[in-house]
N, C-alpha and C positions, 0 to 999 in steps of 0.2 A: 425516413431514417433519421434518428436523432443523434447528433454528435455534440461534443463539448470541446472547446479549444483550451488547451493548457499551454500557456506560452505561445510558441509557434507551431505546436503539434495538435492536429485534429485527432480526437479520441472518440471511438464508438464503432458501431457495426460497419464492416467493410474496410476498417483501418487496421494497421498492425497493432498488436497488443502493446499497451503502454506499461512498461515494467518499472516498478518502483522498488528501490532498495531501502527498506526501513531501518535507519540507524537508531532512531528512537532515543533510548537512554543507554545503548550499548557502548557509548563513548566513555562511560563511567567518569564523566566530568573532566576528561582529558582531551584538550583540543588537538593534540598531536594524534591521538588514537582516532578521533573523529575524522581527521584528514586522511588517515590511512584507510579508513572504511569508505570514504568517498572515492578514493583511488581504486579500491576493490570494485566498487560499483561501475566506475568508468571502464575498467579493464574487462568487466563481464559484458558490457554493452547495454547496461540499464539506461532508461530514459531519465530517471530522476532519483534523488535521494530525499529522505524525509526525516525530520527530527520531531521531538515533542517538547512543548513549552507549557509550563505550569507556573502560576503564582501560588507558591506552596501554602501560604496562610489562608488563601481563599478555597483552594481545592480540598484541603484536609482540615479536619477539626483540631482544636488544641489537644483534645484527648487522644486523637490518633497520632499526632506528632509527638506526644510525650511517651508513647509506648516504648518499652525497651526493645532495641533491635541493634545488634552488633553489626557494624559495617566498617569499611575502610575510613568512613567519615566520622565515626563516633559511636555513641552507645544508644541513641534513640532513633526512632523512625524519622523524626524531624531532621536529625543530622544527616541521615541518608538522603531524604528527599531534597534538602537544600544542596547537598554535595553533588547531586546529579544534574542540577540546573546550570546550564551555561549562561553567562551574562552577555551584555551587549558587545563587549570587545571580542569575545569568542565568536559570536555570530557575525560580526563584521569580518573576521578572518575567514569564517566559513563561506560567507558571501563572496569575498574576493577570490578564495580558492576555487569555488565552483565556477565562477566566471572564467578564471584562468584556464581551467581544464575542460570547460564547455559541458557542464551538466546542470540541469535544472534542479533546484532545491525548494522545498517548502516545509510547512510545519503542521502538526496537529496541535491546536491551541485548546487548552482545557478550561479557559476562563476568559472573561472579557478583557482584562488588562493584558493578557498574553496576546490577544488579537491585536490590541493597540501596539504592543511591543513589536509584533511581527510586521505591522504595516510599514514601518520605516524601511523595510527591505524590498518593498514592492514585489512581493511574491506572486507567482502566477496563479496560485490556487491555495485552498485550505482544506485540510482533512479534519473531520469531526469524528472523534473516537466513539466506539459503541457505548462507552460509559456515559457519554454526553448526549446521546440521542434524545433523551427525554427532557433536556435542559432548554426550554423554549427561549429563555433570555439569551443564552449563548448562540442558539441557532439564529435568532433574529440579528444579533450583533455581528455574527460572522457574515450573514447574508448582506448586511448593510455595506460591507466592503465592496460589493459588486464583483467579487472574484468567484470563479467556479468553485464548487464545494464537492468533496468526496465524503460521503457519509457511510460509516461502517454500521452494520446492522446486527452485530452480535448481541447476545443475551436480550433480544427484543422480540416482542410479539408482532404479528402482522398489524394489529390495531395501533401499536406504538409507532411502527414505521409509517402507517397511513397518516398519523397525526404529524409526525416530523416532516413528511413530504408536503403536507398541507401548509405547515408553517413556512417551509423553505420555498415552496413552489418548485416546479419541475425544470425551469430554465437553468441551464448551466449546473445541473445536479447529476452526480453519478452515485449510485448505491453500490456499496461493497458488501457482498455476502461474506460472512465470517463466523467462526465459532470462537468464543472468547475464553478459551482455556489454553494454557501455555505449558507444555505442548498439547495440541488437540488430538483426541482419539479419532482414528479413521472412521469408525462407525458413527461418529457425531458430526462429520464434515457436511453431510447432506448437500452435496453439490447440485442435486436436482432443483434446489431452490433458485439457482441462477436463472434458468429460463422462466421460472414462475415469477420472479421479480421483474424480469424484462416485460413479460406479458401484462402484469398487473399495473405497472407504472408507465410503460412506454418510454423509458429513458435508458441511457447506458448503464450497464451493470458490470461490476468487476468482482474480484476475489482477493481477500486479504487472508493469507494462509498462516496458520500457527502450528501446523503439523511438522513432524521431524523430517519427513521424506519429501520426494520430488514428484512422483507420478501424478498424484492427485492435483497438484497445482497446474501441471500441464493439461490434465483432463478438464480442468475448469475452463481453459481457453476453448477446448472443443465444444463445451457446453454453452459458450457464448460470452465468457468473461472478456471484456475489452481492456481491462486493467488488471494487472496482477501485482500484488504487494507481498514481499517477504522480508522478514527481519534478517539482517546480516551481522556477522561477527568475524573477528579474526580467529577465535577459538571458542567452540561451544562449551568448553570446560572452564571458561573464564568466570570470574565473580560477576553476579548480576542476575536479576529475576527473569530476564528475557533471553538469556544466552542459550539455554537448552532448546528453545523453540526457534533458533536462528540458523541461518545457513552460513557455513564457512566459505571462503573464496571458491573452492572447487564446486560447492553446491550451487552457488548463485550463477557461476559460469555454465553449469549444466542446465539449470532452469532456463536461462536465456537461450542457449543453443537449442534445447528441445522445443521450446515454444516457437522459435523461428522455423524449425523443421516441420512442426505440426501445421503452421500457417502455410508453408510451401506445399505440403502434402494435401491440404484441404482442397485447394484448387477453386474453380468457379462453379462447379456443379453441372457443367455441360458435358454430357457423355460424348466422347469422340474416340477415334482411332488415332493413336500417335504414330508419327512417321517411324519411330523406333520399333513399333510393333509390326510394321508391314513385312519385313523379311521373315519374321517368325510366323506370321499368318500364311505367307506363301509356302513356307516349309512344312507346316504342320496341318493346315486345314485342307481336308480332302475335297469338299465342295463348298460353294458359296455363291452369293448373288453377284 
């Protein structure tokens, strides 16, 4: 049985599902909003929150950054991308706040300098986004930190996943099944891939959901997902590209509640007669051994 340790928590088969509230860029560049979202995750009972970090001029081409795009930050795509990036002072405040209210936090780093930036906070793990699955340089650079890695597998073929796993190695690696559309269509979630990935690679597998609803994410746990990640927001109607595929406070509360209920209901697989059943058996069964 393969497990991975994230901070002080063991993650994998036979362990409680590790639930990550993905804040990502839903803070809209506002540290106070980021802290409110962290508090939402804590109140819901999530294990961790996650942010995204990019070096804008590395991840995007000059042509992409120059494209017109109206946003609260300006008139170009570059204005938007730079406005969504929190700096070192903001992340120091996030680090302090997460320690104060006792929740784990980490990042998806989209480039090598972002990994170096994140290293100053001694994070317990790193997430590699689906968009970066084929970036061997980033995979190797992230692996060199020695931290556990969560690798999303959206918009990727089995052959591409095979290669990424070969580059990273299977030690301290968790694959996250996902569909990289925001929001995702239910007919494209393909949750049956979760047991396929577990069998193929022999490592823990989780689920990163971008659908609008809740039942499919809970079903992913029944299919073997040991980690669940969902975006959170204070208001799905807020400005931002990820808001519509995010869960409001009530939604993330229900996800955590229902996952824990499913875990309780799953049991250990040993068929038994419960003491609570005995009076019913004595009342209703006519004959028996």
